Each structure stands twice: as C-alpha cells, then as structure tokens.
Short mmCIF file of the C-alpha atoms (twelve columns), coordinates in Angstrom:
data_MODEL
# 
_entry.id   MODEL 
# 
loop_
_atom_site.group_PDB 
_atom_site.id 
_atom_site.type_symbol 
_atom_site.label_atom_id 
_atom_site.label_alt_id 
_atom_site.label_comp_id 
_atom_site.label_asym_id 
_atom_site.label_seq_id 
_atom_site.Cartn_x 
_atom_site.Cartn_y 
_atom_site.Cartn_z 
_atom_site.pdbx_PDB_model_num 
ATOM 1   C CA . MET A 1   -36.879 9.138   17.201 1 
ATOM 2   C CA . ALA A 2   -34.531 11.929  18.257 1 
ATOM 3   C CA . GLY A 3   -36.246 15.302  18.403 1 
ATOM 4   C CA . ALA A 4   -37.926 17.679  20.804 1 
ATOM 5   C CA . TRP A 5   -41.333 16.954  19.346 1 
ATOM 6   C CA . ALA A 6   -41.001 13.243  18.695 1 
ATOM 7   C CA . SER A 7   -44.117 11.326  19.737 1 
ATOM 8   C CA . ALA A 8   -44.220 7.811   21.121 1 
ATOM 9   C CA . SER A 9   -43.377 4.872   18.937 1 
ATOM 10  C CA . ALA A 10  -43.948 1.187   19.457 1 
ATOM 11  C CA . VAL A 11  -40.900 -1.029  19.708 1 
ATOM 12  C CA . LEU A 12  -41.335 -4.732  19.009 1 
ATOM 13  C CA . LEU A 13  -39.002 -7.691  19.101 1 
ATOM 14  C CA . VAL A 14  -40.038 -11.117 17.831 1 
ATOM 15  C CA . LEU A 15  -37.891 -14.209 18.314 1 
ATOM 16  C CA . ALA A 16  -38.343 -17.885 17.402 1 
ATOM 17  C CA . LEU A 17  -41.756 -17.760 15.769 1 
ATOM 18  C CA . THR A 18  -42.770 -21.373 16.202 1 
ATOM 19  C CA . HIS A 19  -45.639 -21.360 18.692 1 
ATOM 20  C CA . LEU A 20  -49.257 -22.105 17.836 1 
ATOM 21  C CA . GLY A 21  -52.151 -21.895 20.304 1 
ATOM 22  C CA . GLU A 22  -53.637 -19.503 22.856 1 
ATOM 23  C CA . ALA A 23  -51.714 -16.433 23.975 1 
ATOM 24  C CA . VAL A 24  -49.610 -16.588 27.117 1 
ATOM 25  C CA . VAL A 25  -48.875 -13.231 28.743 1 
ATOM 26  C CA . TYR A 26  -45.748 -13.350 30.878 1 
ATOM 27  C CA . PHE A 27  -45.574 -9.664  31.733 1 
ATOM 28  C CA . GLN A 28  -47.786 -6.632  31.130 1 
ATOM 29  C CA . GLU A 29  -47.423 -3.128  32.556 1 
ATOM 30  C CA . GLU A 30  -49.455 -0.004  31.766 1 
ATOM 31  C CA . PHE A 31  -48.921 1.994   35.002 1 
ATOM 32  C CA . LEU A 32  -52.645 2.518   35.503 1 
ATOM 33  C CA . ASP A 33  -52.672 2.327   39.316 1 
ATOM 34  C CA . GLY A 34  -50.752 5.462   40.229 1 
ATOM 35  C CA . ASP A 35  -47.982 4.837   42.746 1 
ATOM 36  C CA . GLY A 36  -48.630 1.092   42.638 1 
ATOM 37  C CA . TRP A 37  -45.737 0.772   40.177 1 
ATOM 38  C CA . LYS A 38  -43.307 1.345   43.042 1 
ATOM 39  C CA . LYS A 39  -44.245 -2.078  44.453 1 
ATOM 40  C CA . ARG A 40  -43.509 -3.802  41.139 1 
ATOM 41  C CA . TRP A 41  -40.430 -1.908  39.943 1 
ATOM 42  C CA . LEU A 42  -37.175 -1.633  41.878 1 
ATOM 43  C CA . GLN A 43  -34.672 1.145   41.214 1 
ATOM 44  C CA . SER A 44  -31.111 -0.116  41.514 1 
ATOM 45  C CA . THR A 45  -28.952 1.077   44.398 1 
ATOM 46  C CA . HIS A 46  -25.738 -0.095  42.735 1 
ATOM 47  C CA . ASP A 47  -24.652 3.532   42.408 1 
ATOM 48  C CA . PRO A 48  -26.123 6.306   44.599 1 
ATOM 49  C CA . ASN A 49  -25.705 8.689   41.651 1 
ATOM 50  C CA . PHE A 50  -28.083 6.760   39.407 1 
ATOM 51  C CA . GLY A 51  -30.879 8.920   38.008 1 
ATOM 52  C CA . LYS A 52  -34.416 8.583   39.336 1 
ATOM 53  C CA . PHE A 53  -37.621 7.723   37.498 1 
ATOM 54  C CA . LYS A 54  -41.048 9.223   38.046 1 
ATOM 55  C CA . LEU A 55  -44.513 8.449   36.695 1 
ATOM 56  C CA . SER A 56  -45.544 11.012  34.087 1 
ATOM 57  C CA . ALA A 57  -47.484 11.448  30.854 1 
ATOM 58  C CA . GLY A 58  -45.087 14.203  29.828 1 
ATOM 59  C CA . LYS A 59  -45.778 17.545  28.207 1 
ATOM 60  C CA . PHE A 60  -48.038 16.206  25.465 1 
ATOM 61  C CA . TYR A 61  -50.241 13.132  25.511 1 
ATOM 62  C CA . GLY A 62  -53.448 11.616  24.259 1 
ATOM 63  C CA . ASP A 63  -54.797 10.640  27.668 1 
ATOM 64  C CA . ALA A 64  -53.404 12.122  30.888 1 
ATOM 65  C CA . MET A 65  -53.890 8.858   32.795 1 
ATOM 66  C CA . ARG A 66  -53.356 6.104   30.221 1 
ATOM 67  C CA . ASP A 67  -50.222 7.699   28.755 1 
ATOM 68  C CA . ARG A 68  -48.319 7.846   32.048 1 
ATOM 69  C CA . GLY A 69  -45.099 5.863   32.121 1 
ATOM 70  C CA . LEU A 70  -41.633 5.763   33.669 1 
ATOM 71  C CA . GLN A 71  -39.840 9.025   32.860 1 
ATOM 72  C CA . THR A 72  -36.154 9.817   33.316 1 
ATOM 73  C CA . THR A 73  -35.798 12.984  35.396 1 
ATOM 74  C CA . GLU A 74  -32.104 13.969  35.656 1 
ATOM 75  C CA . ASN A 75  -29.637 14.988  32.963 1 
ATOM 76  C CA . SER A 76  -26.308 13.220  32.408 1 
ATOM 77  C CA . LYS A 77  -27.197 10.170  34.467 1 
ATOM 78  C CA . PHE A 78  -27.171 6.398   34.277 1 
ATOM 79  C CA . TYR A 79  -30.494 4.723   35.061 1 
ATOM 80  C CA . ALA A 80  -31.290 1.199   36.223 1 
ATOM 81  C CA . ILE A 81  -34.718 -0.129  37.195 1 
ATOM 82  C CA . SER A 82  -36.373 -3.533  36.811 1 
ATOM 83  C CA . SER A 83  -39.462 -5.623  37.467 1 
ATOM 84  C CA . ARG A 84  -39.775 -9.352  38.166 1 
ATOM 85  C CA . PHE A 85  -42.251 -11.904 36.825 1 
ATOM 86  C CA . LYS A 86  -42.675 -15.676 36.977 1 
ATOM 87  C CA . PRO A 87  -39.677 -17.263 35.179 1 
ATOM 88  C CA . PHE A 88  -40.303 -19.071 31.893 1 
ATOM 89  C CA . SER A 89  -38.539 -20.654 28.936 1 
ATOM 90  C CA . ASN A 90  -39.254 -19.678 25.352 1 
ATOM 91  C CA . ARG A 91  -38.105 -23.024 23.975 1 
ATOM 92  C CA . GLY A 92  -40.450 -24.011 21.151 1 
ATOM 93  C CA . LYS A 93  -42.434 -20.791 21.536 1 
ATOM 94  C CA . SER A 94  -42.612 -17.326 20.076 1 
ATOM 95  C CA . LEU A 95  -41.125 -14.554 22.192 1 
ATOM 96  C CA . ILE A 96  -42.582 -11.081 21.690 1 
ATOM 97  C CA . ILE A 97  -41.282 -8.144  23.722 1 
ATOM 98  C CA . GLN A 98  -43.022 -4.823  23.169 1 
ATOM 99  C CA . TYR A 99  -43.121 -1.352  24.711 1 
ATOM 100 C CA . THR A 100 -43.622 2.292   23.806 1 
ATOM 101 C CA . VAL A 101 -41.045 5.042   24.218 1 
ATOM 102 C CA . LYS A 102 -41.492 8.795   23.859 1 
ATOM 103 C CA . HIS A 103 -38.614 11.287  23.555 1 
ATOM 104 C CA . GLU A 104 -39.957 14.774  24.257 1 
ATOM 105 C CA . GLN A 105 -36.491 16.216  24.676 1 
ATOM 106 C CA . LYS A 106 -33.856 16.698  21.991 1 
ATOM 107 C CA . ILE A 107 -31.586 13.654  22.279 1 
ATOM 108 C CA . ASP A 108 -27.873 14.474  21.975 1 
ATOM 109 C CA . CYS A 109 -26.653 11.169  23.344 1 
ATOM 110 C CA . GLY A 110 -28.497 8.470   25.192 1 
ATOM 111 C CA . GLY A 111 -30.526 5.293   25.067 1 
ATOM 112 C CA . GLY A 112 -34.152 4.289   24.765 1 
ATOM 113 C CA . TYR A 113 -33.903 0.547   25.153 1 
ATOM 114 C CA . VAL A 114 -34.832 -2.294  27.528 1 
ATOM 115 C CA . LYS A 115 -33.097 -5.457  28.678 1 
ATOM 116 C CA . ILE A 116 -34.403 -8.932  29.454 1 
ATOM 117 C CA . PHE A 117 -32.575 -10.701 32.287 1 
ATOM 118 C CA . PRO A 118 -32.483 -14.190 33.795 1 
ATOM 119 C CA . SER A 119 -34.511 -14.554 36.989 1 
ATOM 120 C CA . ASP A 120 -31.406 -14.822 39.185 1 
ATOM 121 C CA . VAL A 121 -30.166 -11.298 38.376 1 
ATOM 122 C CA . ASP A 122 -29.860 -9.024  41.429 1 
ATOM 123 C CA . PRO A 123 -32.271 -6.084  40.856 1 
ATOM 124 C CA . GLU A 124 -30.881 -4.043  43.746 1 
ATOM 125 C CA . ASN A 125 -27.418 -4.230  42.204 1 
ATOM 126 C CA . LEU A 126 -28.488 -3.834  38.569 1 
ATOM 127 C CA . SER A 127 -25.924 -2.032  36.401 1 
ATOM 128 C CA . GLU A 128 -24.299 -2.068  32.955 1 
ATOM 129 C CA . ASN A 129 -22.289 -5.069  34.163 1 
ATOM 130 C CA . SER A 130 -25.321 -7.219  34.949 1 
ATOM 131 C CA . TYR A 131 -25.661 -10.294 32.740 1 
ATOM 132 C CA . TYR A 132 -28.649 -10.082 30.400 1 
ATOM 133 C CA . TYR A 133 -30.250 -12.208 27.678 1 
ATOM 134 C CA . ILE A 134 -31.554 -9.558  25.287 1 
ATOM 135 C CA . MET A 135 -31.079 -5.823  24.787 1 
ATOM 136 C CA . PHE A 136 -32.998 -3.918  22.159 1 
ATOM 137 C CA . GLY A 137 -34.348 -0.487  21.386 1 
ATOM 138 C CA . GLU A 138 -32.415 2.550   20.180 1 
ATOM 139 C CA . PHE A 139 -29.282 4.469   21.047 1 
ATOM 140 C CA . LYS A 140 -27.927 7.741   19.682 1 
ATOM 141 C CA . ASN A 141 -23.464 8.395   20.392 1 
ATOM 142 C CA . ASP A 142 -22.865 11.311  18.043 1 
ATOM 143 C CA . LEU A 143 -23.998 14.965  17.700 1 
ATOM 144 C CA . LYS A 144 -25.484 16.210  14.447 1 
ATOM 145 C CA . PRO A 145 -23.179 18.816  12.870 1 
ATOM 146 C CA . GLU A 146 -24.469 22.368  12.977 1 
ATOM 147 C CA . ASN A 147 -26.301 23.731  9.919  1 
ATOM 148 C CA . THR A 148 -27.217 20.175  8.856  1 
ATOM 149 C CA . ASP A 149 -30.817 19.122  8.352  1 
ATOM 150 C CA . ASP A 150 -32.097 15.687  9.363  1 
ATOM 151 C CA . GLN A 151 -32.244 14.311  5.821  1 
ATOM 152 C CA . SER A 152 -28.703 15.208  4.816  1 
ATOM 153 C CA . TYR A 153 -27.426 14.083  8.222  1 
ATOM 154 C CA . ASN A 154 -28.926 10.626  7.727  1 
ATOM 155 C CA . GLU A 155 -27.505 10.455  4.146  1 
ATOM 156 C CA . ASP A 156 -23.970 11.869  4.904  1 
ATOM 157 C CA . TRP A 157 -23.458 10.186  8.261  1 
ATOM 158 C CA . PRO A 158 -24.511 6.547   7.668  1 
ATOM 159 C CA . GLN A 159 -24.046 3.752   10.204 1 
ATOM 160 C CA . SER A 160 -20.863 1.820   9.529  1 
ATOM 161 C CA . GLU A 161 -21.362 -1.763  8.379  1 
ATOM 162 C CA . MET A 162 -18.973 -4.679  8.421  1 
ATOM 163 C CA . LYS A 163 -19.431 -7.758  6.273  1 
ATOM 164 C CA . ASN A 164 -18.955 -11.064 8.074  1 
ATOM 165 C CA . GLU A 165 -18.247 -13.888 5.637  1 
ATOM 166 C CA . GLU A 166 -18.346 -16.455 8.445  1 
ATOM 167 C CA . HIS A 167 -21.791 -15.500 9.741  1 
ATOM 168 C CA . VAL A 168 -24.205 -18.378 10.331 1 
ATOM 169 C CA . THR A 169 -27.770 -18.350 11.610 1 
ATOM 170 C CA . ASP A 170 -28.322 -20.365 14.776 1 
ATOM 171 C CA . PHE A 171 -31.886 -20.203 16.093 1 
ATOM 172 C CA . ASN A 172 -30.780 -21.923 19.292 1 
ATOM 173 C CA . ASN A 173 -29.197 -18.612 20.257 1 
ATOM 174 C CA . ALA A 174 -32.725 -17.249 20.679 1 
ATOM 175 C CA . ILE A 175 -33.678 -19.846 23.313 1 
ATOM 176 C CA . TYR A 176 -33.588 -18.698 26.942 1 
ATOM 177 C CA . GLU A 177 -34.500 -21.084 29.760 1 
ATOM 178 C CA . ASN A 178 -34.852 -18.718 32.713 1 
ATOM 179 C CA . ILE A 179 -36.409 -15.408 31.613 1 
ATOM 180 C CA . GLY A 180 -37.627 -13.603 34.711 1 
ATOM 181 C CA . VAL A 181 -36.789 -9.880  34.805 1 
ATOM 182 C CA . ILE A 182 -37.353 -6.900  32.508 1 
ATOM 183 C CA . GLY A 183 -35.406 -3.729  33.067 1 
ATOM 184 C CA . LEU A 184 -34.267 -0.336  31.853 1 
ATOM 185 C CA . GLU A 185 -30.503 0.151   32.074 1 
ATOM 186 C CA . LEU A 186 -29.383 3.196   30.114 1 
ATOM 187 C CA . TRP A 187 -27.535 6.491   29.931 1 
ATOM 188 C CA . GLN A 188 -29.064 9.848   29.039 1 
ATOM 189 C CA . VAL A 189 -27.499 13.256  28.600 1 
ATOM 190 C CA . ARG A 190 -30.894 14.944  28.415 1 
ATOM 191 C CA . SER A 191 -33.635 13.361  30.474 1 
ATOM 192 C CA . GLY A 192 -37.363 13.250  29.766 1 
ATOM 193 C CA . THR A 193 -37.855 9.947   27.920 1 
ATOM 194 C CA . ILE A 194 -41.021 8.033   28.892 1 
ATOM 195 C CA . PHE A 195 -41.342 4.223   28.773 1 
ATOM 196 C CA . ASP A 196 -44.801 2.646   28.834 1 
ATOM 197 C CA . ASN A 197 -47.008 -0.265  27.745 1 
ATOM 198 C CA . PHE A 198 -44.554 -3.088  28.406 1 
ATOM 199 C CA . LEU A 199 -45.580 -6.531  27.178 1 
ATOM 200 C CA . ILE A 200 -43.955 -9.961  27.027 1 
ATOM 201 C CA . THR A 201 -46.056 -12.654 25.381 1 
ATOM 202 C CA . ASP A 202 -45.891 -15.580 22.974 1 
ATOM 203 C CA . SER A 203 -48.623 -14.252 20.652 1 
ATOM 204 C CA . GLU A 204 -48.092 -11.744 17.850 1 
ATOM 205 C CA . GLU A 205 -51.857 -11.347 17.588 1 
ATOM 206 C CA . TYR A 206 -52.185 -10.451 21.270 1 
ATOM 207 C CA . ALA A 207 -49.253 -8.023  20.994 1 
ATOM 208 C CA . LYS A 208 -50.838 -6.299  18.015 1 
ATOM 209 C CA . ASP A 209 -54.182 -6.001  19.808 1 
ATOM 210 C CA . PHE A 210 -52.486 -4.726  22.966 1 
ATOM 211 C CA . GLY A 211 -50.695 -2.046  20.952 1 
ATOM 212 C CA . GLU A 212 -53.934 -0.958  19.309 1 
ATOM 213 C CA . GLN A 213 -55.749 -0.781  22.669 1 
ATOM 214 C CA . THR A 214 -53.004 1.274   24.344 1 
ATOM 215 C CA . TRP A 215 -50.933 3.701   22.291 1 
ATOM 216 C CA . GLY A 216 -53.075 3.062   19.233 1 
ATOM 217 C CA . ARG A 217 -56.053 4.697   20.936 1 
ATOM 218 C CA . THR A 218 -54.252 7.829   22.117 1 
ATOM 219 C CA . LYS A 219 -51.571 8.541   19.506 1 
ATOM 220 C CA . GLY A 220 -53.817 10.756  17.376 1 
ATOM 221 C CA . ARG A 221 -54.706 13.071  20.270 1 
ATOM 222 C CA . GLU A 222 -51.090 13.014  21.427 1 
ATOM 223 C CA . ARG A 223 -49.821 14.208  18.049 1 
ATOM 224 C CA . GLU A 224 -52.482 16.925  17.900 1 
ATOM 225 C CA . MET A 225 -51.534 18.193  21.368 1 
ATOM 226 C CA . ASP A 226 -47.881 18.190  20.327 1 
ATOM 227 C CA . ARG A 227 -48.728 20.130  17.150 1 
ATOM 228 C CA . ILE A 228 -50.676 22.784  19.072 1 
ATOM 229 C CA . GLN A 229 -47.945 23.180  21.687 1 
ATOM 230 C CA . THR A 230 -45.216 23.425  19.058 1 
ATOM 231 C CA . LYS A 231 -47.162 26.096  17.178 1 
ATOM 232 C CA . ALA A 232 -47.666 28.082  20.373 1 
ATOM 233 C CA . GLU A 233 -43.979 27.809  21.301 1 
ATOM 234 C CA . LEU A 234 -42.904 29.020  17.852 1 
ATOM 235 C CA . GLU A 235 -45.302 31.947  18.051 1 
ATOM 236 C CA . LYS A 236 -44.013 32.859  21.507 1 
ATOM 237 C CA . ALA A 237 -40.416 32.719  20.266 1 
ATOM 238 C CA . ARG A 238 -41.311 34.956  17.298 1 
ATOM 239 C CA . GLN A 239 -42.983 37.496  19.575 1 
ATOM 240 C CA . GLU A 240 -39.999 37.537  21.932 1 
ATOM 241 C CA . GLU A 241 -37.651 38.052  18.985 1 
ATOM 242 C CA . ASP A 242 -39.750 40.923  17.661 1 
ATOM 243 C CA . GLU A 243 -39.838 42.499  21.102 1 
ATOM 244 C CA . PHE A 244 -36.066 42.186  21.378 1 
ATOM 245 C CA . PHE A 245 -35.508 44.025  18.098 1 
ATOM 246 C CA . ARG A 246 -38.081 46.674  18.999 1 
ATOM 247 C CA . ASP A 247 -36.082 47.416  22.124 1 
ATOM 248 C CA . LEU A 248 -32.900 47.598  20.040 1 
ATOM 249 C CA . ARG A 249 -34.454 50.099  17.657 1 
ATOM 250 C CA . LYS A 250 -35.154 52.370  20.582 1 
ATOM 251 C CA . THR A 251 -31.403 52.560  21.109 1 
ATOM 252 C CA . GLY A 252 -30.739 53.383  17.443 1 
ATOM 253 C CA . PHE A 253 -29.963 49.878  16.109 1 
ATOM 254 C CA . PRO A 254 -31.246 48.982  12.609 1 
ATOM 255 C CA . LYS A 255 -34.311 46.825  12.020 1 
ATOM 256 C CA . LYS A 256 -33.995 43.058  12.028 1 
ATOM 257 C CA . ASP A 257 -34.281 42.797  8.223  1 
ATOM 258 C CA . GLU A 258 -31.585 45.474  7.811  1 
ATOM 259 C CA . LEU A 259 -28.905 43.571  9.716  1 
# 
C-alpha cells in the first residue's frame, strides 16, 4: 500500500472462527458526527512530542463526509490514540477486527496498523511499551533503492523467512478475556495516513456487509478522483518542465532533447 496515489484498502483479522448465531458488535466507528470523535478517542499524553491526529477525508475521496477518518498530521512522529468500549471475552466466539487505511503520501518508513488492548490499559499513558493483545496491519523499515521499479523491488528484496521446526498451533493463544480498548500506536516518517471504518464484531457476515456499506460504496469515486488529480499533477509538472527549458533556451542552452 505504499505510494503517493494509493487508495484505501480494507484490513481484516479473523480469529477463532467458532461462533454461530446473531452478530454482536463490540465497537464501530465511522466518524460521521464531526468533532464528536474527540469525546470517544483519547490522544496519549505519554510524550508531549507525540504527533496529533485530525479528522479528514484527505486529498481524494469518494464522499467528503463519509470518507473522513483519523489522519496523521506531522512528519517523523510517534502517534498514540485509543478508544474504549465495553469489555468482552472472545472465548468460544469469532473475533473479527476490521478497518480501512489510506496512504496518500509516499511511505518511506512507518506503520499503518492498530492494536487491541485489555480494558485496564491506561489510555492517557499509551505508548509502544503498553501491553496489548493483538497488533496487525502493515509496516514498511527500508527504502526502495533508486532506479528500481516496484515489481523488481518486490522480487529482489523479499521478506526474510525463518523455518521453525518446533512450531505448534495453539488456538488458546487467540482467546482474550478482557478486550476493551482499540488504539493506533505507530511511527511515521511522512504523515498523511487516514484510518476509518473501525469494526470489532463476532460475525464475518456483518463485517462483510459493513465493508460494502462503507468503503465499498465510495471506493470507485475515490479512485476516479485520484486518477483525475494524478493526471492533472503530471500535466502541471510537464508544463513546468517545458517552461524551465524554454527559459534556458533564452540564455543559449540547448533544447531538452539535445541534452
């Protein structure tokens, strides 16, 4: 998802798929009430240098209101923010955690992930040292070498893998008795990432429907707006380049195609 033009993508985690019955929604957040999110989300004061979030739909979107989410606003900063909900246990139930994330900026190094915490975590003191149950999403630590396209970069710079002969599957590791807080705790070199459409439920069907009713409804218009903006930016850059070389020619420099 790294790239200046990358549109939103849905991120989904499913654990312990054993529950049958009606959907239970533990947490749902779409940021549809303007500044109301500030009453539900608490930015950590653990470090006064932590970066700040704002509510924004970004530079391109499908719906200016529905696509607003929490956006990182400062470069080279750690971020920590969280929201509480009624504690629950996922014992004997499915656990589905879902959200959307949009990277409008070019990601050099940084995260786009969320954490699930026990209810007794201290939101005001939230940091990378806070105990959490689950962390998932995406992180990017290295810079792509110059003059390397995305395809060859992915083929020549693979993720390292280690084989563990002693690995065993223990589904009890996916049972959490006191889930009560969802949060964003991350580092970004270049800010601008937007997090939206958070959902914690025990129903895959509900999660799928929620995704279709949120990002699913606006992603087409979002991509079209992104395409139009990108085309306009490229055209502007071409015109500025041509103007630059026209000015050079006035001073006796050769044409661009003669250099």
